[in-house]
C-alpha positions in Angstrom: -82.5 117.5 5.6 -79.0 118.2 6.8 -76.6 115.3 6.3 -74.3 113.9 9.2 -70.7 113.4 8.9 -69.8 115.4 5.6 -66.5 117.1 5.8 -64.9 119.2 3.7 -61.7 119.6 5.0 -61.2 115.9 5.1 -62.0 115.9 1.1 -59.6 118.6 1.1 -56.9 115.9 3.0 -57.6 113.2 1.0 -57.6 114.8 -2.4 -54.0 115.8 -1.8 -53.4 117.8 -5.2 -54.5 122.1 -5.8 -58.1 122.6 -4.7 -60.5 125.0 -5.9 -64.0 125.1 -5.0 -65.1 123.2 -7.3 -62.3 120.3 -6.4 -64.0 120.8 -2.9 -67.6 120.2 -4.3 -67.0 117.4 -6.4 -64.9 115.6 -3.0 -68.2 116.6 -1.5 -69.9 114.7 -4.1 -68.1 111.9 -4.9 -67.9 110.9 -0.7 -71.4 110.9 -0.6 -71.4 108.8 -3.6 -74.2 111.8 -5.3 -74.9 113.0 -8.6 -75.2 116.2 -10.1 -78.9 116.1 -9.3 -79.1 114.8 -6.0 -76.1 117.4 -5.0 -78.6 119.8 -6.3 -81.8 118.4 -3.8 -79.4 118.3 -0.9 -78.0 121.8 -1.4 -80.8 123.5 -3.2 -78.7 124.9 -5.8 -79.7 124.4 -9.7 -77.8 121.5 -11.6 -76.4 123.5 -14.3 -75.0 125.8 -11.4 -73.0 122.9 -9.5 -71.8 121.4 -12.7 -70.2 125.0 -13.7 -68.6 125.6 -9.9 -67.2 122.1 -10.3 -65.7 122.8 -13.6 -64.2 126.0 -12.7 -66.2 128.1 -14.2 -68.2 129.8 -12.1 -67.8 130.6 -8.5 -70.8 131.3 -5.6 -71.6 134.5 -3.6 -71.7 135.0 0.1 -75.2 133.7 0.1 -74.9 130.7 -2.0 -71.9 129.5 0.4 -73.8 130.5 3.3 -76.7 127.8 1.6 -74.4 124.8 1.0 -72.8 125.2 4.7 -76.3 125.6 6.3 -77.8 122.7 3.9 -74.7 120.2 3.8 -73.9 121.0 7.8 -70.1 122.1 7.0 -68.8 124.7 8.4 -68.3 127.9 5.7 -64.5 127.8 6.0 -64.8 123.9 5.1 -65.2 125.4 1.5 -62.1 127.0 1.0 -60.0 123.8 1.7 -58.6 125.0 4.9 -57.0 121.7 6.8 -57.1 120.2 10.6 -54.3 121.3 12.0 -51.5 123.3 11.6 -48.0 122.1 10.8 -45.8 122.2 13.4 -43.1 124.7 14.3 -39.7 124.2 12.6 -41.2 121.5 10.2 -39.2 120.7 6.8 -40.3 123.2 4.2 -42.5 121.2 1.7 -41.8 124.2 -1.2 -45.2 124.6 -1.7 -46.5 127.1 -4.0 -49.6 128.2 -5.6 -50.8 129.7 -9.2 -53.4 130.9 -10.6 -55.9 133.3 -12.0 -58.5 135.7 -10.8 -60.8 133.1 -12.3 -59.8 130.3 -9.8 -60.3 132.6 -6.8 -63.4 132.3 -4.1 -66.0 135.3 -4.6 -67.1 136.5 -1.8 -70.0 139.5 -2.1 -71.0 142.1 0.4 -72.5 145.4 0.3 -69.3 147.5 0.2 -67.0 145.0 -1.3 -66.2 142.2 -3.5 -63.7 139.7 -2.5 -61.9 137.3 -4.7 -59.7 135.0 -2.5 -56.8 133.9 -3.8 -54.5 130.6 -3.7 -57.4 128.4 -1.7 -56.1 125.4 -2.3 -53.2 126.5 0.1 -53.9 124.6 3.7 -52.7 126.4 7.2 -52.2 129.9 5.4 -51.1 132.7 7.8 -51.8 135.5 4.9 -54.8 135.4 3.1 -54.2 137.1 -0.6 -57.2 138.7 -2.1 -58.1 141.0 -4.7 -60.6 143.4 -3.4 -63.2 145.8 -5.5 -64.0 148.5 -3.1 -68.0 150.7 -3.8 -68.7 152.5 -0.6 -68.4 156.1 -0.8 -69.1 157.5 3.1 -69.1 156.2 6.0 -72.5 156.1 6.4 -73.1 153.5 3.6 -70.1 151.4 5.1 -71.0 151.3 8.4 -69.1 150.2 11.7 -65.6 150.2 11.1 -64.5 146.7 10.7 -62.3 144.7 13.0 -60.2 141.3 13.1 -57.0 139.7 14.1 -53.6 140.4 12.5 -52.2 143.0 10.2 -53.1 143.9 6.4 -51.5 145.4 3.7 -53.0 147.1 1.0 -52.0 148.4 -2.2 -54.1 150.7 -4.5 -54.0 149.3 -8.3 -57.0 150.9 -10.1 -59.0 154.1 -8.6 -58.4 156.0 -5.4 -59.3 154.9 -2.3 -59.8 156.7 1.4 -58.8 154.6 4.6 -60.4 155.3 8.0 -59.0 154.3 10.7 -59.5 154.1 14.5 -56.9 156.0 15.9 -55.4 157.9 12.8 -57.3 160.6 10.8 -58.2 159.5 7.2 -55.6 159.1 4.6 -55.9 159.6 0.8 -54.0 156.6 -1.3 -53.8 156.7 -5.3 -53.0 153.8 -7.3 -49.4 153.0 -6.7 -49.7 153.9 -3.1 -50.2 151.1 -0.2 -50.7 151.1 3.4 -50.1 148.5 6.1 -52.1 148.5 9.5 -53.0 146.8 12.9 -56.3 144.8 11.3 -57.7 144.7 15.1 -57.9 148.8 14.7 -60.9 149.4 13.5 -61.0 150.6 10.1 -62.7 150.9 7.0 -61.4 151.8 3.2 -63.9 153.8 0.7 -63.8 154.4 -2.6 -61.9 157.9 -3.1 -63.8 161.0 -5.1 -64.2 160.1 -8.5 -64.3 156.5 -8.4 -67.7 154.7 -8.9 -65.3 151.9 -7.4 -61.7 150.9 -7.0 -59.4 148.0 -6.7 -56.9 147.2 -4.2 -54.6 143.9 -3.7 -54.6 142.7 -0.2 -52.6 140.9 2.2 -54.0 139.6 5.2 -52.0 137.8 8.0 -52.5 136.7 11.8 -50.9 134.5 14.4 -54.5 132.9 14.2 -54.7 129.8 12.4 -58.2 129.8 11.8 -58.0 133.2 10.2 -59.8 132.7 6.9 -63.1 131.6 9.1 -62.4 134.8 10.9 -62.8 136.6 7.6 -66.0 134.4 6.9 -67.5 135.0 9.7 -67.0 138.9 9.6 -68.5 138.9 5.9 -71.6 137.2 7.7 -72.1 139.6 10.2 -71.7 142.6 7.2 -74.4 140.6 5.4 -76.6 140.0 8.4 -76.5 143.9 9.1 -77.3 144.9 5.3 -80.4 142.0 5.2 -81.8 143.8 8.4 -81.7 147.3 7.1 -83.1 146.4 3.8 -86.6 146.9 2.6 -87.8 143.6 1.6 -88.5 144.7 -1.6 -85.1 145.3 -2.2 -84.1 142.0 -0.6 -86.2 140.5 -2.8 -84.6 142.3 -6.1 -81.2 141.4 -4.7 -82.2 138.0 -4.4 -83.5 137.4 -8.1 -79.7 139.0 -9.5 -77.8 136.4 -11.5 -75.0 134.5 -10.0 -71.7 136.6 -11.2 -69.0 135.1 -12.9 -65.2 136.2 -11.7 -64.0 138.4 -14.6 
């Protein structure tokens, strides 16, 4: 049963401190006066999993985040600690900063990429940093080029990537090389020849105040496309895969 009035954003603002996914989950549970067992009943996620998430020892895949959103009647972006309103133009600098590790990131898994979103405790961000593992090796495997508001910067950390874009010929980038593109232009990043996967550091920016929500919605569309093209047996196998800890 969906619970009315649960708002991860209100929890994020009220806590007023560094917010990981675990902190947001603890805040949601505290706000509703639930035990871990009750949270498990409402969300459909095992108690052991919830406990590990709340203690920042485990993150959740896209499917689990989507399940939380649906069962608790909150928006997906609320789980990323995004706030209600952006600060006014010309506001006094807050001097805020974020220091962390990959283990504190929020992990979103799709067919083509593993995204590790960083600095998720900061609200009102105009740029979204992430570390991304790229697996797809062909456009046929990748599917339609993706588009979203803003611009992005990609720096190759491991392996080799091939960048396909709507208006340019494909370009190969090796470790230490980078590219800056208009994100509204159709684009795709593929693992280059000889690489099982590549790792890149990405920074996405936009004047759109809801960039995080745009990216999460984009993930959802991609996952739905994958599921609709996957045989039922393959979906069942995927559902049995254990949740992954962030390395």
